[in-house]
C-alpha positions in Angstrom: 8.3 4.6 -23.7 6.7 4.5 -20.1 8.3 1.4 -18.5 5.3 1.6 -15.7 2.6 1.4 -18.2 4.3 -1.3 -20.1 4.8 -3.6 -16.8 1.4 -3.2 -15.6 -0.9 -3.4 -19.0 1.7 -5.9 -19.9 1.4 -8.0 -17.0 -2.6 -7.7 -17.6 -2.5 -9.1 -20.9 -3.1 -12.7 -20.2 -4.7 -12.6 -17.0 -6.6 -10.5 -14.3 -4.6 -10.2 -11.2 -4.9 -8.0 -7.7 -1.8 -6.0 -6.8 0.0 -8.5 -4.2 -0.3 -11.1 -7.2 1.1 -8.5 -10.0 4.1 -7.7 -7.5 4.9 -11.7 -7.5 4.9 -11.8 -11.4 7.1 -9.2 -11.2 10.1 -11.0 -10.5 10.4 -12.7 -13.5 10.4 -9.8 -15.7 13.9 -8.0 -16.2 15.4 -6.4 -13.5 14.1 -2.6 -12.9 13.8 0.0 -11.1 9.8 -0.8 -10.5 11.2 -4.0 -8.4 11.5 -2.0 -5.8 8.3 -0.4 -5.7 5.6 -1.1 -2.7 2.3 -1.7 -2.7 1.4 2.0 -2.0 2.9 3.0 -5.2 1.8 0.4 -7.3 -2.2 0.9 -6.3 -1.5 4.0 -7.0 -0.5 3.7 -10.8 -3.2 1.1 -10.8 -5.6 3.9 -9.5 -4.3 6.2 -12.6 -4.7 3.7 -15.8 -8.0 2.7 -14.6 -9.2 7.0 -14.4 -7.3 6.3 -18.2 -9.6 3.9 -19.1 -6.8 1.2 -19.9 -7.5 -1.1 -16.9 -10.8 -1.7 -15.0 -11.2 -3.4 -11.5 -13.8 -5.6 -10.6 -15.7 -6.2 -7.7 -12.8 -7.5 -4.9 -12.3 -11.1 -4.0 -11.3 -12.8 -1.0 -9.0 -15.8 -1.0 -9.1 -17.5 1.9 -8.9 -15.8 5.6 -6.9 -13.3 3.4 -8.5 -9.7 3.2 -10.5 -8.8 -0.6 -8.5 -7.2 -3.3 -9.8 -6.0 -6.4 -8.8 -7.8 -9.9 -7.4 -5.7 -12.4 -7.4 -6.4 -15.7 -7.4 -4.7 -19.3 -10.1 -2.7 -21.3 -10.0 -2.7 -25.3 -8.4 0.9 -25.0 -5.3 -0.8 -22.4 -4.9 -3.3 -25.2 -4.4 -1.0 -28.0 -2.4 0.9 -25.5 -0.1 -1.9 -24.7 0.3 -2.2 -28.5 0.8 1.6 -29.0 4.0 1.3 -26.8 5.2 -1.9 -27.8 5.4 -0.5 -31.8 6.9 2.6 -30.3 9.4 1.2 -28.6 11.9 0.2 -30.7 14.7 3.2 -30.1 14.4 2.3 -26.3 18.0 2.2 -24.8 20.2 -1.2 -24.8 19.5 -1.1 -20.9 15.6 -1.0 -21.5 15.4 -3.9 -24.5 15.0 -6.8 -22.5 11.6 -5.4 -20.7 10.0 -4.5 -24.3 11.2 -8.3 -25.3 9.7 -9.3 -21.8 5.7 -8.4 -23.8 6.9 -9.2 -27.4 4.2 -11.8 -27.5 1.8 -9.4 -27.4 2.4 -8.0 -31.4 1.3 -10.4 -34.1 3.7 -12.1 -36.1 3.9 -9.6 -38.4 4.0 -6.9 -36.2 7.2 -8.3 -34.7 8.8 -8.7 -37.8 7.9 -5.4 -38.5 9.0 -4.1 -35.1 12.2 -6.1 -34.9 13.6 -5.2 -38.7 13.1 -1.5 -37.1 15.0 -1.9 -34.0 18.0 -3.8 -36.5 17.9 -0.5 -38.3 18.2 1.5 -35.1 20.8 -0.5 -34.1 22.6 -0.1 -37.6 22.9 3.0 -36.7 23.8 2.9 -32.8 26.7 4.1 -33.0 25.4 7.4 -34.6 22.5 7.3 -31.9 24.6 7.9 -28.8 28.3 8.8 -29.6 29.6 12.0 -28.3 31.8 13.7 -30.8 34.3 11.2 -32.1 34.3 9.3 -29.0 34.5 5.5 -29.4 31.4 3.2 -27.4 32.3 1.5 -24.8 33.1 -1.9 -25.1 29.9 -3.3 -23.5 27.7 -0.9 -25.4 29.2 -2.4 -28.6 28.8 -6.0 -26.9 24.9 -5.1 -25.8 24.1 -3.8 -29.4 25.8 -7.1 -31.3 23.7 -9.3 -28.5 20.6 -7.6 -29.6 21.4 -7.9 -32.9 22.1 -11.7 -33.1 19.2 -12.8 -31.0 16.5 -10.4 -33.1 17.7 -12.6 -36.9 17.7 -15.5 -34.7 14.2 -14.9 -33.9 13.3 -13.2 -36.9 14.3 -16.4 -38.6 12.7 -18.1 -35.9 9.1 -16.2 -36.7 9.7 -16.7 -40.5 10.2 -20.7 -40.5 7.0 -20.8 -38.4 4.5 -19.1 -40.2 
């Protein structure tokens, strides 16, 4: 999973944003190394995604006395890439799971159910996925895996009762 692509594409899913507004919205996401990137780095990543056709920029917009800023929005290709990233994220590490959950709403309810069932399967095999030889998992790994399992089961029940 490419964290930066997920953060940018997921943030643009609901509304077009300029880079500075995007950086403000990062505060609502789980803490990650990307929180420490400056505007210059973000412009580089936005430009790369624009060249790849995942996002587009509109003519610069000026708000008050501020300098004009480009608004970026998702393209259809970007929407498809966002869904592809999410669907391929069932086996992300426990520490990166909260980033995936932040954008889960992008998927349809049925896609969410399928995705979460795959994640439960992965979590069921978690000790096999990360164990080195016969060393037991550290307690916090086990706690995270159990917490994710409980949350997923609860969320699946909510989805099934809603639709």
